[in-house]
N, C-alpha and C positions, 0 to 999 in steps of 0.2 A: 496578575500574579506577583504583585510587588508588596513590600512591607518595609517600614523604616528599619534602619540598621540597629542592631543591639548595642547597648552600652552597659558598662558594669553597674551603673546606677539603677539598672532595671532588675537587679538580682531578686528583689522582692516580687511578690506576685500581684501587686496592685494593678488594676487597669483603669484607675480613676482619671488619668490624663492620657489622651491619645499620643502625646509626645513621648511617653514612657513605654518602653518595649517589653512585651511579654516574651521572655526567653523560652518558655515552654511552647509558645506558639511558633517561635522560630524553629524549634526542634521538630514540631509537628510538620512544618513545611519541609524539613529534611526528610522525614518519613515519606511524605508525598512524592517528592522528587526522586528518591531512591526507588520507590515502587514503580514509578513510570520508567526509570532507566532500566531496571531489571526486566520489566515486561517488554519494553521495546527491543532490548538486546536479544531476548528469546522468550516468546510468550509462554513456552512450556515451563519456564522457571518460576513464574508467578502468574497463575492462571488469570487473575483479575487485577493485575497491577495497574491497569488503565484507570481504576477508580481513584488513583492518586490525583488526577486532574479534578475530580469532584471534591476531594479534600481541599485543594487550592481554592475552589469556588466558595466553600463554606467559610474558609479563613478570610477570603477577600470580602465576603458579605459582612463578617464580623468587624473587620478593620475599618471599612469605609463607613459603616453605620456609626462606629465609635468616633470617627473623625468628624462626621457631620453633626452628631447630636450631643457630644459631651463637652465640646469646647465652649459653646455659648448657646443661648436660646435661639439665636438667629442662624439660619443656614447660609453659609458663605459659599455660594456656588462657584464664583470665579476662583476663589482660593482653592477650592476642592479640585476643579478641573485643571488648574495650573499645576497642582501637586501631582495629579495623576499623569499629566503629560511629562513632567520632569522625571518621574520614577519609571515610566514605561517606555517612552518613545526613544530616548537616545540609544540605549543598548539594542533596542529593536531595530532601529534604522541601520546601525552599524552591522548587525547580523545580516540584514537584508542585502546591504551593499556587498559584503564579502561573499555571501552565498551566491549572489548574482554573478559576481566575477568568476567564481569557481565553476558555476554552471555553464557559463559561456565557453569555458575551456573543455569541460568534461562531457557535456550532454550532446547527443546527436541533435541535429536541427529540429527534427519532429518532436523530440522530447523537450528541447529548449523552448519550443513554441508553447507547449503546455505549461512549462515552468513560468514563462513570461506572463501568461494569463493568471496563474496563481500569484505571481509577484504583484501584479496590479491590484488584485483583490486583497492581498495582504496589506499593502500600503494603505488601502481604504478601510482596513479592519472589517472586511466582508468575506474573508476566505472561508468562513463556515458555510456560507451559502454556495460558494464556488465548489467546494469539495462535496457538499451534499448532492449536487447535480453532476458530479464528476463520474465519468465512466466511458471507457473505450476499449474495444477488443485489442487495439494496437498500442494502447497507452502503456507506459511503464507501470509496474505494480505499485501499490500504495506504499510499500516499504522503500521505494526508491524516489519518492516525491519529497524534495528537500524542504518544502514549506508546509507540509501537511499539518505539522504541529501548531501552526498559527491559527487554526480554527478556534482553539480554546481562548487565545488572546483576543480574537475578534469578538467572541461572545462576552468576554469580560469587559471590553471597551463599550460594547453595545449596552450592557447592563449599567455601566457607569454613566451613560448618557441620560437614561430615563429615571434611574433610581433616586438620585438627589432631588430631582424635580418632584417625584412622587412623595418623598419625605417632606419636602417643603410645603406641599399641598395638603398633607394630612395633619390635622391638629395633633399636638404632642400627646394629649391624653388618650387619643384614639389610635395611635400608631400601632401599638402592640396588637390590638384586636384586629385592625385592618390587615396587617401583614400576616397574622396568624391565619386568617381566613383565606387570604390570597395564596399563602403557601399550601394550605390544604387543597384548595381548588386546583392549583397547578400540578401538584403531585398526583391528585386523583385523575386529572386529564391525561398526563403522560403515562400513568399506570394503566388507565383504561386502554390507551392505544397499544401499549406493550402487551397487555393481556389478550388482545384480539389480533396479535401478530402484525401490527402496523409499526414495527421498529425498522423503518427504512433509514437511509442516510439522511433524509430530510428531517426525521425526528431526532436522530442521534446528534446532529449538528445544529439543532434549533435552539434559539434563545428561550422559547417558551418552556421547553423541556428541562432546561438548565437553570432558569431563573429561580425555581423554588430552592435550589441548593444554596444560592447566595442568600436567599431569604432566611434559611435556617440559621446561618451565621448572624444575620441581622437580628433575628429574634433573641439570640443569646445576648447580644450587645444591649438590646432594649430591656431584657428581663433581669439580668444579674448585675446589680450595681454594687453589691457587697460580696465579700468572700463567703463561701460556704463554710460551715463548721468542718473542722479537719476530718472527722470520721466520714461525713457525707461527701467531702471533696475526694477522699481516698476511694470511696465506693464509686463515685461518678467517673473518676479517672480510670479505674480498673475496668469498669463496665465498658467505658468508651474504647479502651485499648483492646478489649476482647472483641467488641463489635467491629472495630476497624481491621484488626488482624483477620477475623473471619471473612470479612468482605473481600479481602485480597484473594481468597481462595474459593469462596462460595458464590459470589455474584455471577450470574449467567449473562454473558455478552449478548446472546441471542434475544434477550428480553430486557435490554438495557438501553437508555434509561427507563425509568418507570418505578414500580414499587421496589425493585432491587436497589435503587439508588438511596432508599431510606436508610439502609444499613450503614454505608460509609458516612452519610451525612449526619446521622444521629450519633454515631461513634465519635466523629470529629467534634460535634457540638458538645458532647459530654466531656471530652478532653479539654476543650476551651473553657467550659464552665468550671471545671475542677480548680484550676489556677494553682493548686498546691497538692501535696501528697506524693505518693510513690511514683505514679506514672508521670506527673508533671516534673518531678525532680529528675527522672531519667531523660525526659525530653529536653530539659534545660542544661544538660551537661555540655562541656565545652565543644567537643567535636560536632555534636548535633547543632548547636547554635551557630558554629562556623559554617557548616554545610547549609543550614537554613538561610544564612546571610547571602550566600552565592546561589541560592536555589533558582532565582529568576534567570540569571545568566546561564546557569547550568541547563535549565529547561530550554532556553533559547538555542543553545549550541549543540546539545547532545543529539538531537534528531537530524539536523543537516549532516553532521559527521557520520552518523550511522547510515543515512540514506546514500551518501556518496561512496562509502565503503561497499555497500551492497550493489550499487550501480557499477562500481569498478570490478568487483569480484564476481558478480552474478549469483551470489549465494546469500540465502537468508541466514543460515546458521553460520556464525563466525567461528573461525579457528581460534585457538588460544592466542596466537600472535596478533590477529586482527582484533580480538576482543581487548587486548592490552592497548593497541593503537586507539581503539574507540574510547576507552576510559581515560588514557593519558591526554588525548587531544581534547576531549570534552571538558575535563577538569582544568586543563591549562587555559583553554579559550574562555571558560567561565570565569576563572580567576582574573585573567587579563581584562575581561569585560567589566567585572566588578570593580577592580582596582583602578582602571584608567578611564572608565566611562561612567559607571553608576555613581561611584563615590564623588568624583569631581563635580558632576552635574548636580547632584543632590545638595552639595555645599556651595552652589554658585549664586545663591540669592534669588531674588524675584525673577520670574521668567520674562517679564516685560523689559528687563535690563539687557537681555541678550537676544532680542529678536533678530538682529543681524546674523548672529551665529546660527540660529535656527534656520534662517533663510539659506545660508550658505550650505548647511548640512543637507537640507532637502534638495537644493540645486545639484549638489554633488551626486546624490542618489539618482536623480533623474538623468544626469549625464552618464553615469555608470551604466544605467539600464539601456540607454540608447546605444552607447558604445558596445555593450555586451552583445546586443543583437548583431551588430556588424562583425564583431570578433567571432562569434559563434558560426556565422555563415562562411567566413573567409579564412578561418584558422587552418582548415583542412579542405583540400579540393573535394567537391561533392562527387559521390560515386555515380556512375551512369545508371540509368533506370533499370537495366537488366540485372544489376547487382543489388537492387533494393526491393525486388519483388520476385516471386517464383512464377508468376504469370499475370497478365492483365485480367482483372476481375471480369471485364466485359467479354472476354474470349473463352472463359472456361465454365464448365457446368459444376460449380461448387455451391451446393445449397439450393440450386435451381437450375433449370435447363436453359441453355443458350444455343440455339440452332440444333445441329445434329450431334454436338459433343464429340466431334470426330478429330482425331490426331493422326499424323503420319501422312501417307499419300492420300489426298482427299478424294481422288477418283477411283481408288481401290476399294474392293469390298472389305467390310469390317471383319477382322480376324479374331478379335477377342473383346470382351467386356471388361474394362478395368474399373474397379471400385475400391473405395476406401475413405479414410478421413483426409486431413490436410496433407498427410504424407503421400497420399495418392494424387492430390491436387498439385503438388510440387513436381509431379512427373509428366505434366502436359508436354513440355519440351523434350523430356526424356523419350516419350513415345513418338514425337516428331522425328527424332534422330533414328530410333529403332525402326520406325516405319519406312523412312527413306532408305535405310540400309537393306531392308528386306522387301521393299516394294509392297508394304502392307499398311492397313489402317486399323485404328483401335477406337473404340467408344469409351470415353473416360467420364465417370460420374462419381462425384465425391460430396462430402458434407463435413462441416467442422465437427471434430471430436467424435465422428460417427462413422462406423464401417457398416454401410447400408445392406446388410444381409438379413434374411428372415430371422426373427427372434432377437435382434439386437436390443439391448436393454436401454431404450431411449430415456427412461425415467431418471437415470443417473446424470444426465446432461443438464447443463444450465438452461434456464428457461429460454434464453435467446437462441440456443442451438437446436432446440427440439423441433420447431417447424421445418427447418431445412432438412434435418435428419429424416423426419417422417415422409417428407415429399420425395426425397431421393430413394428411400426404401420402397416406396410405391412404384417409382420408375424402374428400379432394379427388379422388383418382383414381376413386372410386366415383361421385362427384357429376358430374364433368365430362361424361360422355356424355349426361346428362339436361339439361344447362344450355346455353342458347344464348348467354347473356351472362355475361361474366366481368370483374370489376374487380380490379386488382392494386395493392397499395400496399406500399412497403418503405422501409427506411433505405438508400437507394441509395448514400450515402456509404460504407457498409460493404460492401454487396453487390457493387458494381462492382469491388472489389479482387480478386474471384475470377474468373479467366478461365472456369473451369468453370461458374460461375453465368451469366455472359453467354451462353455457348453454350447452356445449358439454356433460358434465357429466350427467346433468338432462335428456338430450335427449337419452343418452346411457342407463340410468337406465329404462326409460319408454319404449324404444324399446325392451329391454331385457325382461321386464315384459310382454309385448304384445306377445313375442315369447315363453313365458313360462319358461324363464331361471331363475335360482336362482343366485342372486348377493349378495355377502358379502363384505362390505366395512369396512376395519380396520382403527381404529382411529390412529392418529399420536401419537407416544410415547412422553412422557414429554420432553420438550426442556429446556436446561440449557443455562445460559448466557455465562459462561466461558467453555473452553475446559477441559473436565474431565481428559484427559491424562496429560495435563499440571498441573492441580490441584494435581494429583497423584505425579508428580515430585516435585512440590513445597512442599507438605506435607512431602514427604520423605526427602527433604533437610532441613526440619525444618522451612520452610516459611509458615506463617499462611494462610489458605484458607477459603473461605466461599462459600457454594453452594447456588446459586441464580437461580431461575427458570425464563425463558423467558415466560411470561404469554401469548404471542400471540398465542401459540399452542392451548390453551383452547378455545379461541373464534373461531379459525379455525375449531376445532373439532365440536363445536356446530353448525357452519354453515353447515358442511357436514352432521351431524346427522339429522338436520331439513330437508335437501334435501332428504336423504335416507328414512327417516320415511314417507315422503309424497308419496313414490312409493310402491305399493303393490308388494310383493315378494322379496324386498330388505331388508337386515339386516345390522345393524351397530354394530360392536363389539368394545367396548371400554375397554381396560385393564389398563387405566391410574390410576385407583383407587385401583388397586390390591396391594398385599404385595410386589410384585416385585419392585415397584417404591417408596416404603416407605423411603428408604435410598439412592435414586439415587444420584450419579452415581454408587453406590455400591449395591451389592446383596450378602448377606451372607458373607460379608467381602471381596469380590472380585470385581474388577472394571468390570462393564458390559457395559460401554459406550465407543465408539470409538472416538467420538467427541461430540459437544454439542447437536446433535440431531440424531445420529446413534448409534445403539447397536453394540458391537463387537461380535465375534463368540460365546463366552460364554454367553453373554447377550441374543443373539438370541435363543440359545438352551434353556436357562432358561425361556425365554418369551414363547416359544412354549409349554413347559411342563405346565406352569401355565395357558396358554390360553386354552389348550385342556381339562384340568381338570375343568375349569370354564365354558367353552362354548362347552362342548362335544356335546350337542344336535345340535348346529349350524353346527359344522364341520362334524358330523355324517350324516347330511342331504345331504352333498355334495357327493353323491354316484356316482361312475363311470358310464359313459354312455356305455352301452353294445356295441353300434354300433361304438364307437370311434376307429379310427385307426390313430396312430401317423404318 
């Protein structure tokens, strides 16, 4: 995503010499980077702003084809690769070094481990393959991955590796025909895969799906050696502008790339081909040319800044103040990178004269990476295991059965069946404490994102969560006829968004009441905006933190309370107003939250002790059924 810097001698529209800069193309780069910035700041503001990356690809294909074919009849591969290294690598390595340092301070060790893997793939320009295979239930969200944006640079560098060789191997008179056929075949292939629903990460991040976008730019460079007549140039520019503008709103991400990528690619190609006219003049205005000049560094820096802000605040939607921080930091870092890294290196002469400097730079990056791993592990004392989980996976029946799924006094008869999603799973140690206080035992069965009651709408869950949900629903269905008492816990903030779930829960409560069962529904614990374990790290590192509640849990609790109160024999237990949550996420000076809405082991135990002391009469009524046989 690099292009030579503009000069005032380029004010004309000629593209006969690759050393002369197309100011309208610089302006087009500005449009691309602005679209990406707006989309990344908030996808709702520009629905398909991500196609700005595809605009960059078309421009890159145009530029490198001009560099390779217009200077002389001979393809100078060494000179080409040297120029690409000088234009891309210095600012890129500086960004990686600084982001690595910041990540060592900010990221939790588990998150830093993922970052470090992405760093290694980014250094090798293979991060598109890394992120294509990336996915973990416990991983930070994509919006918080500081190097996610390097996937496009990886694809660009991979294209640069093979494309010059391909040009050199194809005779000059056949290049246009060969590349036109190759472009059509690759677009058809990616379009076919998109049409039949195979738009996975592997396709989105693949070189084969993006290569035709570079080739569109290459075809423009190979086709248009003379300026178009002014009337035709105006028409091409305006049509290209309309196509590109429409693509920012109409392109469907669910089917991208594929045939949808034709719209931004052809729009960009038409704007490049125009060279002059109304659209080209607007693109070539001073502010757009300046922004196009720093667009590479701006693309490099905007995403890490945004990712760190989201990691720190725990919010995707930025407040006005954080939005200003994002913009100011991104543009300042971009200008510094452009002024003190890009420009000096570009004017430094042949790359072979500075091999020692390049070696020192790479060595510094390696040392920083090694030091960052040490700093990340030792900057803050690690939390004990019971503060980093809500229960050991091998001891709880979450998504599958493990033994008898029994909590509390293990040799006591089972008093109640406890069911729910992960907000029930976090209560394993809660019911250990309640059981010890009352001399009782409970059977706890849970599944991720799933409240395993009859009629639960499994189809709304992610594919990975459905098998566990269905399995636990079957177990609960077999247990219910034998159980007189049932306790339900859930992340109501998520569950109440499904009308089908509300209907299923109401039906379950009323059926249970008709059968004479006692049902106790536990309120969702208070939910925070930011991750408390991260806040703990920030505070320990001297970084100011502010605890902010996510108010959506209150409304969800109220919805469930109203439903439960309308059914005789059902009880709603709400502990959110107790002393336990006065200083959330801490209790008596100890961290009791695992994340923004789950308690850790210590928090679950404290929750159980406080709950049984306050609602002893409710839990005492859940007496064991004499006829129950596990």
